[in-house]
N, C-alpha and C positions, 0 to 999 in steps of 0.2 A: 331627368336625374340632374341634381345640382352638382356644382363643382366644389373643390376644396382648394384652399390656399396652397400655393406651391411649396412654401417652407414647411407646412404641416404634412403635405403629401410626401416630400422627400424624407422627413423624419419618420413617418409611419411606414414607408417602404424600406426603411433601414439603410438608406444610402449615407445618412449622417447620424451620429450618435445623439446630437441635441438639435433643437430647432435653431439655436444660436449659430451653430456651425453651418447649418443649411443656409441660414440667412447670409452669413459671411461669404459662402460660396456663390450665392446668387448675386450679391452686391459686387463680388469680384469678377463677375462675367463668366463664371464657370458653368452656368446652366443656360441652355438655349431651348426654347420651345418652337418647333416648326422653323428652325433656323434663325429665330429672332431672340436677342438677349432678353431675359425675363426679369420681372420684379417679384419680390417676395409675396405680394398680394395677388399676383396673377392666378386666375382660377384654372385648375387642372381638370380636364374633362377626358373621359374615355375616348380612345382613338387618336389622341395627340401623340406626336413623335417628339421625344426629348433627348437632348445630348447633354450628358453629365460628365464633367472632367474632374477627376480626383487625382491630384499629383500628376503622374505620367500616364495614368490609366484613363481612357475615355470610353464611356458606355453610351450606346444609342439604344434607347428603349421606347417601346410603344406602351402607352398607358392603357391597361385593361379595366381597371376599377379604381374608384376613389374611396379614401377612408381617412378620417381625422384622428382616430386613436391608434396607438402603437400596439401591435399584436405580435405573437411569436413569429420568428423568421419564416417558418413554413407558410404562414398565412400572408406575410408581407410579400413574399415572392409571387404570390398570385395577383398582386396589384399591377404587375408589369411583365413584359416579355422583351428580352433583349433580341435585337435583330441578328440574323445569321452573319451578316457582314461584320457587325461589331464584334461578335465572338471570334471570328477568324482573325480579325485585325489585332485583337488583344492577345490571342495565342501567338501570332507571328511576332509581335513586339516583345512578348515574354521570352520567346526563344532567342531573339536577337540579343536581349539583355543578358540571358544566360551565357550565350557564346562570347559576348564581350567580356564578361567577368572571367571566363576561362582563357582569354587572350586570343580568341579566334574571331576574325572578321571575314564573313562570307564574301566571296568575290562574285562579280557578274559574268565571269567566264569559266570555262572548264579548267580544273586545276592541271598544271603540268606535272612532270615527274617529281620535281623538287617539292612542290606544294602538296602532292599526294603523300610523300614521305613525312612531311611535317604534320599533316592531318592524322596519319597513322600513329605517329609518335604522340601527338596530343591526346588521341583517344585511348592510348595505352594498349593498343592491340599488339604492337611490336616493340621490343625492348632495345 
């Protein structure tokens, strides 16, 4: 099975809306294949592990299939599989950002009585 150019694959897998945006991300060092910074013309093959950074979100995916044309999202998701560690990490980061927006910073220790009252007040359980 032959490979596909990295910029085409990222566009076909719907990580980026245009090939130009995919190319900019690659040139900016946001895409790594097997831990190595990639170039737009790098051939993507099934079985490779790729790290994709978009803003503050980082995806670690394994390439399952290659395709040059852009298909519906349901078909595009069949081109890759995100690793379990990547999913857990994104969910943790999302929760931390949500808490930060609410004014809560989780501590590394068990909350004392004062901190528990503040948490309860923040959650709106007690008035």
